[in-house]
Phi, psi and omega in degrees: 000136180245114178257140179206149175288154180297130177285080189299319183297316180296321180294319181299315179295323180299316184277346176279350178291114187293339180281350182277126179297345179267010186296343182281000182296148182253192187291354181299340182296334183280359175269001174287122189281307182203170186223130177246135173247121178255105183267089181271152186300127172085347182274149175302308176188137170243115184240134177245123181250120176260110188257137180300147180296336179293342184287346183294343180291341181272092181252337181267060183273153177238181182284003175263356187257158190296321187284001174284139185297324176301318182294323177300318179298317181291315185298320183256017174053043177274111183261141174085007179289136180239344180201155177244150174245113183252115182052041178084358182247137181286130176236142172289155184293340180280000183263133181277154172288149186234341185200185175305136184199167168245124187244132171240132177258120187250139179258184181293342180281354177264158180299313181295321180299316179296317182295325178294313179298318181290324178295320175298316178298323178295321178294319178296316179299315178298320178296320178296317181296321180287317186285315189263337185237002178067025181282154174256103184282125181267322184201144174236143181192185180233154176240191180288341186240357181170212185235167178204162174218126175266130185211163176249133182224117183293313181263077185295321184295326182300319179282321187291324186255322183288324187250359180281147178291131183289336184282135177283352181288148179295141180256164182302329180233074185289140173241134184239145173258127178236119179290135178257190187294323186272147181297134176067013174259123185241159173237124175256129184243149179199194178210144181232162186220154177283346181196173182294325181300315180293324179295315180297322178296320179295319179299316179296320179296320179294320179294317179293324179296323178295323179292329185260013184307124184295335178292322176291317179298318179299323179286314183295322183264005179055055180264317185199169173202169177238154180217144183294346178291343176213076185301135178078009178240130188270140170261112179268120175284172185308318181291321177293322178295329177297315178297315181303310183289327179295318177297317179298315180296325178300311180293321179296323178295327176288324179302317186297332181257000179246010173082020177265144176245134181274137177236161178235127183235159180296166178261329186249131183226152173294149179296343178298327177294315183288330174292322180293321182281342182095355182288331182295325180287322188255345191226005188298329181292344179259014182245144175273128183246152177228130181256120173236098189311135003264017187253156174242133180241162179220141173290138186288131173267350178203166187261347191300317180298323180295323179291328175294321178297320179295321181296320187276006182294334177207171179290132180255146178254155177299337179291336180281338187274146004278144170265129180237105184248127179249148186215125177253024181295151179290136179244150181228129177227134185277076177286147176296144184301326180289342181269349181290140180198098179059218180272352185282335178217106184231171178262330177243126182206171178227142178225157178279070187276139176212152177229137182245128174250120185216170175278159178303326180290336181271352190299311184300318179296321180292320178296317178299319179294322178296318179296321177295323176301312180300312182298317182296324180287315183290334175295326178299320181279348182082019180279142163262152185207164170218161187251150175239123176266109182264119184264182191295137176277175180293335183263026184293154176247146179108184183275138181298323180296323178294319177297314181301316180296316181294317180296323178294321178292320177296316180297319179296319178297320179294321179295321178287334182297322174089355177267163181293137177214157180230154175273134179237078189298137173075007184255011177287166176286160183294341184261357178167159177287167183208162172243118175259138180249122179255126179260155176244124183273189187294338181249019171088001179281151181252140179225143174257120181236299182283149176209147175230112187238135173268143181229115177264346190269317182299318176301330177285314182298324181263005179051049180283134182216164171218156179274121181279176180301333181268006181087354178280164180262132183229158181267127177281162172264138180251133180240123172271134184217131173221140180257302176282333189075217177295126178297323179298313181294321179295323177297320177298315181296317180293320179300317181282327178295316179274353182064028182083356179265081186291142173293159188306314187294339183251348190291138174273357179223087190269315184222133171245125180260128182242102175281139180227117171075154173058219180263026185290341182296321178297318178294322178299319179292327176295321178297315179299319181298317180292323178295317180293324176298329179275003176090016180266151175272098186235146179223166178233138176257102183255028178287107183286344182271355183259145176284165179298317180299321180293320178296317179298316181296320179297319179293322178294317179294329177280000176063038169290135182296319183224149178239120178257117176262125181233131177227197180298321181296315180292323180296320181291330184256359181067038182237176173220149174265119190258133172230150174268166179291342177280356177099356181281132180266122181266359174090181182272126182223156178292146182298323180297315181295319181296316181294322177298316180295320180295320180293323176293319180294319178293319181294330180278350183054044180278152178265002181273160182259332185274151177218000000 
């Protein structure tokens, strides 16, 4: 934090400049006591203004006066601000300051900034539909990716055909019609921007996203597919299963050194469990049910109730806590067919789910450890990320004092964590506050995968207790934690982040061996055999009708990390000629040295290709 007194002389000269639109400001500016600049990582600017209490007399401010948010942006050269947060509450920039406050200026790169711009765009879209097309707008809103307006239009064809773009190619600002449940009710979706620069950046991101679509990569590399015999459930082919299992093994290796124990729980449960947990009342429409007279069962959509059942099997002591239980069981959620899309939204999935049962005194330490877990994993993938602290909603359950204490502990952990974070007021779950982690991929898109959620309700519903040091019975705190989130969704994100060019440790196509001439094919198969014994995904191209250049090109297009060329010379010396998929030749090396280097590279989980 940098504290400094107001540069009064500089400000006075600034406002005396007649060409300055703020020149009409009066002496009230000198009642500003001090100014703090908080330069947080990645933010355009976070500014806190501490205004003297005498300043409250200035209530009739205009856009020419200093305490107006627009003027603050101009005075301190804050570019790109679209909304302000005053004492934790969002204010439009056209609103003047009125009293002592803490002010944050947020840009389009922040969650709140994007939602404000999109909400404005949704209102404009609704107005255009009503004014120019006679539509009856039912609702305007924003989603994670843009804006929308639900409307009724009697003459649907007039809009759909007369005003629709004839070209099937995507346009910079595409609008889509999506039929909803009710007859003649349509949803128009779009996206808006504060300026041309942001629009052009979005267009480039969309074009790059189309090139990196995980569904295309999955088909081209034979990783996975979907079939109508099981809608929303993925079939992982051998190469896709390799990625799936490698990610699982990665998380399991972290579990072993972070004090987590893996458990296995059933998939099918009686509805009595879900009634007890409260999910049947709020979530039953998203659950698959099976009736075996006279009972009804449901496939589990989450693991937490089962872990509560495991906890209550016997009396727990404070000496046992914290308990950290991880579960890779298959989960099923009845998503609407229209919401299904590749691996990002499926009905059957698996996640690196874990639950921590701890004492209130252990909570801060456990949250800090979870955040460190997230950072260590995301660094391996090369992701940058920021955190969102979601506080209690209006419909929260439990005591306000308990929520306040938990939110303070989460905030303290985030401050000690050292990474960029934002406050997301009122977006917590009804059962507890949470920290959501949003990652940014190689083309700038943001995804939410990891989450750390506190739960005050399930320990109450299941009457979970532990014996304290004084012999009394106490209620544990329950923490829901996921790092990768859904493995299916993470594979989709990684496929698009790497553009199908998987790093060696994760790649389903690690080495292609190309024999050329003579008896080199036998030696090539020996090389493949040794690579497979060492756990590498290796293949041989024994097409005698193809030239070496053609084989190399085919291996590069198939995204093999390395290409080993073996001929009579290599067979005689026990070496291989190594090339990367990028075309760089690493030269002739002994097979033993190459395998040692590959194993070191795989063990380090590095994203580089050279060794």
